Wavefront OBJ file of the C-alpha trace (Angstrom):
o trace
v 54.953 117.597 -28.727
v 56.654 120.733 -29.981
v 54.532 123.741 -30.869
v 56.312 123.700 -34.233
v 56.080 120.104 -35.452
v 57.762 120.968 -38.744
v 60.956 121.977 -36.970
v 63.928 119.654 -36.591
v 63.895 119.912 -32.820
v 63.012 117.033 -30.573
v 60.357 117.553 -27.906
v 63.104 117.891 -25.306
v 64.832 120.645 -27.309
v 61.716 122.607 -28.294
v 61.321 125.865 -26.388
v 57.525 125.584 -26.292
v 55.844 122.260 -25.527
v 52.201 121.467 -26.230
v 49.921 118.644 -25.160
v 46.224 118.161 -24.433
v 44.814 116.662 -21.238
v 41.051 116.265 -20.844
v 40.345 118.846 -23.598
v 42.668 121.384 -21.962
v 45.819 122.485 -23.801
v 48.908 122.567 -21.568
v 51.520 124.933 -22.971
v 54.941 124.772 -21.323
v 57.745 127.320 -21.642
v 60.766 125.054 -21.986
v 64.011 126.893 -21.245
v 64.496 125.861 -17.612
v 68.220 126.678 -17.589
v 67.297 130.300 -18.421
v 64.303 130.328 -16.042
v 62.154 130.086 -19.184
v 63.115 133.545 -20.410
v 61.385 134.356 -23.684
v 63.387 134.161 -26.879
v 61.941 135.651 -30.047
v 61.332 132.130 -31.358
v 59.338 131.295 -28.219
v 57.167 134.377 -28.659
v 56.363 133.324 -32.210
v 55.750 129.711 -31.202
v 53.396 130.821 -28.440
v 51.466 133.000 -30.881
v 51.076 129.994 -33.174
v 49.896 127.825 -30.274
v 47.252 130.377 -29.295
v 45.840 130.344 -32.808
v 45.911 126.547 -32.791
v 43.931 126.439 -29.550
v 41.542 129.141 -30.726
v 40.717 127.178 -33.884
v 40.285 123.770 -32.206
v 36.703 123.370 -31.006
v 37.659 120.293 -29.010
v 39.899 122.356 -26.712
v 38.007 124.243 -24.015
v 40.826 125.975 -22.090
v 44.579 126.493 -21.900
v 47.141 126.252 -19.089
v 50.449 128.137 -19.267
v 53.305 126.839 -17.120
v 57.089 126.794 -16.988
v 59.472 123.848 -17.198
v 61.673 123.059 -14.230
v 61.205 123.819 -10.576
v 62.471 127.391 -10.343
v 60.247 129.636 -12.385
v 57.344 130.305 -14.697
v 59.202 132.891 -16.800
v 61.987 135.310 -15.871
v 61.067 137.739 -18.664
v 62.390 138.476 -22.119
v 65.855 137.398 -23.211
v 67.408 140.753 -22.371
v 70.970 139.759 -23.258
v 69.876 138.831 -26.785
v 68.087 142.181 -27.160
v 71.197 143.967 -25.893
v 73.344 142.258 -28.531
v 70.897 143.195 -31.275
v 70.851 146.801 -30.055
v 74.643 146.963 -29.960
v 74.761 145.611 -33.509
v 72.207 148.140 -34.720
v 69.687 145.454 -35.686
v 66.501 147.439 -35.135
v 64.185 146.565 -38.003
v 63.370 143.379 -39.858
v 62.112 140.039 -38.618
v 65.107 139.522 -36.310
v 65.466 143.111 -35.088
v 64.993 144.039 -31.450
v 61.947 146.204 -32.179
v 60.160 143.308 -33.843
v 60.659 141.265 -30.681
v 58.691 143.834 -28.682
v 56.028 144.181 -31.382
v 55.539 140.409 -31.469
v 55.637 140.091 -27.682
v 53.043 142.809 -27.159
v 50.787 141.281 -29.824
v 51.103 137.925 -28.068
v 50.201 139.437 -24.700
v 47.234 141.292 -26.206
v 46.015 138.085 -27.858
v 46.076 136.356 -24.464
v 44.256 139.234 -22.757
v 41.491 139.000 -25.369
v 41.467 135.205 -25.783
v 38.041 133.627 -26.161
v 38.742 130.577 -23.971
v 39.759 130.437 -20.299
v 43.498 130.655 -19.672
v 45.242 129.530 -16.469
v 48.732 130.851 -15.703
v 50.805 129.034 -13.087
v 52.909 131.837 -11.600
v 55.097 129.394 -9.710
v 58.629 130.484 -8.826
v 60.283 133.376 -10.645
v 57.708 135.375 -12.624
v 59.132 138.658 -13.844
v 58.894 141.095 -16.747
v 57.717 139.229 -19.826
v 56.489 136.412 -17.591
v 54.118 138.874 -15.988
v 52.985 139.968 -19.445
v 51.834 136.401 -20.098
v 50.571 135.671 -16.603
v 48.527 138.790 -16.057
v 46.588 138.082 -19.252
v 45.176 134.864 -17.787
v 41.619 134.279 -16.623
v 42.905 132.437 -13.543
v 46.270 133.578 -12.165
v 47.647 130.984 -9.751
v 50.375 132.140 -7.378
v 52.106 129.744 -5.007
v 54.195 129.649 -1.850
v 57.238 129.673 -4.198
v 56.182 132.682 -6.288
v 58.632 135.555 -6.783
v 56.978 138.300 -8.796
v 58.637 141.542 -9.892
v 58.722 144.162 -12.613
v 62.411 145.172 -12.238
v 62.867 147.006 -15.549
v 63.928 150.381 -14.102
v 67.046 148.621 -12.777
v 68.269 148.142 -16.381
v 67.030 151.389 -17.897
v 63.595 150.329 -19.136
v 60.083 150.714 -17.775
v 57.620 148.045 -16.620
v 56.097 147.118 -19.982
v 54.253 144.084 -21.478
v 51.029 145.835 -20.484
v 52.168 146.716 -16.956
v 51.061 150.334 -17.335
v 47.582 148.827 -17.626
v 47.551 145.761 -15.347
v 49.390 147.394 -12.434
v 46.509 149.881 -12.343
v 44.453 147.208 -10.569
v 46.256 148.423 -7.420
v 45.798 151.721 -5.615
v 47.965 154.466 -7.137
v 50.514 154.491 -4.344
v 51.033 150.720 -4.430
v 51.296 150.749 -8.226
v 53.979 153.437 -8.125
v 55.894 151.607 -5.388
v 55.862 148.244 -7.192
v 56.568 149.752 -10.609
v 59.353 152.111 -9.566
v 61.275 149.989 -7.057
v 60.899 146.592 -8.765
v 60.276 145.040 -5.350
v 59.932 141.249 -5.334
v 56.484 140.065 -4.249
v 55.554 136.732 -2.729
v 52.479 134.800 -3.772
v 50.624 136.207 -0.785
v 51.715 139.721 -1.777
v 50.496 139.112 -5.319
v 47.096 138.073 -4.008
v 46.987 141.154 -1.778
v 47.869 143.398 -4.755
v 45.311 141.837 -7.128
v 48.087 140.317 -9.275
v 46.862 136.779 -8.529
v 43.444 135.209 -8.119
v 44.493 132.375 -5.787
v 47.624 131.447 -3.842
v 48.281 127.798 -3.096
v 51.133 125.637 -1.763
v 53.742 124.945 -4.420
v 53.294 121.214 -3.932
v 49.634 121.490 -4.925
v 50.646 122.738 -8.380
v 53.086 119.848 -8.847
v 50.213 117.379 -9.152
v 47.802 119.399 -11.259
v 47.907 117.191 -14.381
v 46.604 114.129 -12.535
v 43.707 116.163 -11.146
v 43.042 117.733 -14.543
v 42.895 114.329 -16.235
v 40.141 113.212 -13.840
v 38.257 116.512 -13.671
v 34.596 116.736 -14.565
v 33.249 119.591 -16.695
v 30.136 119.678 -14.527
v 29.313 123.282 -13.698
v 31.293 124.631 -16.630
v 34.916 125.002 -17.647
v 35.788 127.830 -15.275
v 34.368 125.973 -12.289
v 36.330 122.856 -13.281
v 39.579 124.823 -13.531
v 38.978 126.395 -10.149
v 38.502 122.953 -8.584
v 41.721 121.688 -10.169
v 43.938 124.578 -9.131
v 42.471 125.971 -5.897
v 43.758 124.026 -2.896
v 41.069 122.977 -0.396
v 41.437 123.951 3.261
v 44.497 126.063 2.587
v 45.272 128.929 4.968
v 46.927 131.673 2.937
v 50.088 133.185 4.329
v 49.920 136.850 5.384
v 51.114 139.389 2.833
v 54.292 141.040 4.118
v 53.645 143.961 1.799
v 50.445 144.815 3.656
v 52.481 145.761 6.738
v 54.213 148.492 4.731
v 51.036 149.898 3.195
v 50.968 153.002 5.444
v 54.566 153.868 4.479
v 53.851 153.264 0.808
v 50.800 155.524 0.956
v 52.852 158.178 2.742
v 55.668 158.432 0.210
v 54.370 157.236 -3.159
v 51.661 159.800 -3.698
v 51.013 160.895 -7.285
v 51.744 164.486 -6.270
v 55.445 163.696 -5.813
v 58.052 163.208 -8.505
v 60.602 160.472 -7.856
v 63.098 163.151 -6.872
v 60.628 164.415 -4.245
v 59.996 160.875 -2.965
v 63.755 160.445 -2.521
v 64.037 163.750 -0.660
v 61.226 162.767 1.713
v 62.843 159.393 2.414
v 66.219 161.016 3.095
v 64.647 163.527 5.450
v 62.808 160.908 7.487
v 65.823 158.594 7.644
v 67.535 161.299 9.670
v 64.963 160.774 12.447
v 66.826 158.645 14.974
v 63.658 158.063 16.993
v 61.804 156.354 14.131
v 60.984 152.621 14.500
v 63.720 150.305 13.213
v 61.475 148.351 10.829
v 60.210 151.531 9.178
v 63.757 152.800 8.819
v 64.858 149.527 7.233
v 62.063 149.855 4.653
v 63.052 153.461 3.963
v 66.714 152.515 3.431
v 65.847 149.667 1.035
v 63.438 151.852 -0.917
v 65.890 154.747 -1.079
v 68.635 152.419 -2.281
v 66.492 151.344 -5.242
v 65.440 154.860 -6.188
v 69.005 156.184 -6.089
v 70.647 153.355 -8.037
v 68.213 152.738 -10.899
v 68.057 154.772 -14.112
v 67.029 158.321 -13.064
v 65.427 159.080 -16.412
v 63.431 155.874 -16.566
v 62.267 156.256 -12.974
v 60.654 159.593 -13.802
v 59.367 158.300 -17.156
v 57.936 155.202 -15.464
v 56.128 157.293 -12.863
v 54.445 159.372 -15.555
v 53.660 156.329 -17.735
v 52.047 154.441 -14.843
v 49.835 157.413 -14.012
v 48.873 157.870 -17.659
v 48.181 154.161 -18.046
v 45.378 154.387 -15.490
v 43.390 156.359 -18.077
v 44.310 154.260 -21.142
v 42.867 151.149 -22.732
v 45.048 148.046 -22.868
v 45.845 148.644 -26.559
v 46.750 152.276 -25.871
v 49.054 151.171 -23.053
v 50.909 148.783 -25.355
v 51.333 151.542 -27.948
v 52.673 153.944 -25.313
v 55.072 151.316 -23.936
v 56.473 150.464 -27.372
v 57.364 154.090 -27.973
v 59.066 154.442 -24.592
v 60.982 151.172 -24.963
v 62.139 152.164 -28.447
v 63.499 155.478 -27.190
v 65.083 153.837 -24.139
v 66.995 151.384 -26.325
v 67.952 153.815 -29.098
v 68.883 156.852 -27.013
v 68.393 155.985 -23.347
v 69.933 153.911 -20.569
v 68.971 150.378 -21.611
v 72.293 149.235 -23.101
v 74.262 150.655 -20.195
v 71.936 149.057 -17.651
v 72.197 145.626 -19.252
v 75.964 145.981 -19.596
v 76.395 146.822 -15.927
v 73.996 144.261 -14.462
v 73.970 141.335 -16.886
v 77.023 141.488 -19.153
v 80.055 142.925 -17.339
v 78.253 142.608 -13.981
v 80.217 145.450 -12.397
v 76.940 146.780 -10.944
v 78.040 150.371 -11.622
v 75.910 151.673 -14.495
v 76.848 155.088 -15.858
v 73.404 156.582 -16.272
v 72.953 159.667 -18.426
v 72.013 161.838 -16.654
v 73.470 160.355 -13.486
v 71.085 161.750 -10.860
v 67.399 162.536 -10.455
v 67.886 166.322 -10.084
v 69.516 166.323 -13.534
v 66.475 164.781 -15.248
v 64.701 167.582 -17.094
v 60.889 167.563 -17.478
v 61.202 168.025 -21.239
v 63.343 164.882 -21.410
v 60.627 162.889 -19.640
v 58.033 164.188 -22.089
v 60.312 163.291 -25.002
v 60.391 159.633 -23.940
v 56.601 159.633 -23.577
v 56.042 161.173 -27.022
v 55.408 158.492 -29.647
v 58.117 158.157 -32.316
v 55.361 157.429 -34.848
v 52.263 159.108 -36.197
v 49.221 157.190 -34.974
v 48.360 155.720 -38.377
v 51.825 154.209 -38.897
v 52.416 152.982 -35.358
v 53.583 149.308 -35.452
v 50.644 148.471 -33.173
v 48.127 150.772 -34.850
v 45.646 147.956 -35.458
v 45.717 146.636 -31.891
v 42.248 146.795 -30.397
v 40.665 147.980 -33.632
l 1 2 3 4 5 6 7 8 9 10 11 12 13 14 15 16 17 18 19 20 21 22 23 24 25 26 27 28 29 30 31 32 33 34 35 36 37 38 39 40 41 42 43 44 45 46 47 48 49 50 51 52 53 54 55 56 57 58 59 60 61 62 63 64 65 66 67 68 69 70 71 72 73 74 75 76 77 78 79 80 81 82 83 84 85 86 87 88 89 90 91 92 93 94 95 96 97 98 99 100 101 102 103 104 105 106 107 108 109 110 111 112 113 114 115 116 117 118 119 120 121 122 123 124 125 126 127 128 129 130 131 132 133 134 135 136 137 138 139 140 141 142 143 144 145 146 147 148 149 150 151 152 153 154 155 156 157 158 159 160 161 162 163 164 165 166 167 168 169 170 171 172 173 174 175 176 177 178 179 180 181 182 183 184 185 186 187 188 189 190 191 192 193 194 195 196 197 198 199 200 201 202 203 204 205 206 207 208 209 210 211 212 213 214 215 216 217 218 219 220 221 222 223 224 225 226 227 228 229 230 231 232 233 234 235 236 237 238 239 240 241 242 243 244 245 246 247 248 249 250 251 252 253 254 255 256 257 258 259 260 261 262 263 264 265 266 267 268 269 270 271 272 273 274 275 276 277 278 279 280 281 282 283 284 285 286 287 288 289 290 291 292 293 294 295 296 297 298 299 300 301 302 303 304 305 306 307 308 309 310 311 312 313 314 315 316 317 318 319 320 321 322 323 324 325 326 327 328 329 330 331 332 333 334 335 336 337 338 339 340 341 342 343 344 345 346 347 348 349 350 351 352 353 354 355 356 357 358 359 360 361 362 363 364 365 366 367 368 369 370 371 372 373 374 375 376 377 378 379 380 381
């Protein structure tokens, strides 16, 4: 059934589907043609579903999954946010800022949910999809998983709590994943502590039949583990692990992004270096020289700060940065270049890393609001 029974939509049209199997709520993001990207209506529907599950004593757990065969959730509906920003619709229930406020509140509610949550990170799982998935008690990656936080490509930073949940990795790996937006496989996600198990994609396809027959013996969490963890499955090696020494070499916290780029350029000039290492350096350099220079430096600082913040504090920091990025930063130009006009030639301002001034970075990190009037002031209180 739809999460909003009072609406005029049919179950097939509803963007969030809800059903209960063996006392477990199955909540499905239902925009398969858009890789289940989150609209504002979906965010609100999901928030309502969470409260419904919380209040129902008969429901013992919740499973989040995505409709279709290609992805769990590709993130927020960035094109819709771009249109709102271009139209100057900032405030109010349909403004772009309210989308982020509602999304962050939804993610926080999942992180602090009182019942076990399973997230099926099958296929494309990016941006806002990671915000949902990383809040789960059991994060299930698969052989089809494609995880990324690619926000710097469009002039934003990894948000939806990423400045907190990416801190589960070592500093260097966190900076590499957060700055470059590299796509991770399910095995990579397991290696980076962004998944709890990694199973064959086909195993996930049949989970409802197993769930319907599952026994609660041993407790809810044990039952969920039996349903979703594939027996006798040999996990694939994590390709990212092979690059760990290079990542540790370049992405040290002591280096700004500009300094990382300089080090990569210097070492690429070494004709005697191994070919695979040089290929990694070229790919990494390409990302760091084509994404928003300002947001790369802001993201680096935000990720390092997030390691010392609570989850609620991270969301408050991210909302301030996102607000500045949309109102006065590179977001609209990044979306225009990559998703609207698709000319792939964003005109960043400033255009290069050496032009990014330290005071500009600090400006983006400074909250636009006094603490008592922050839109997320009550989060975590």
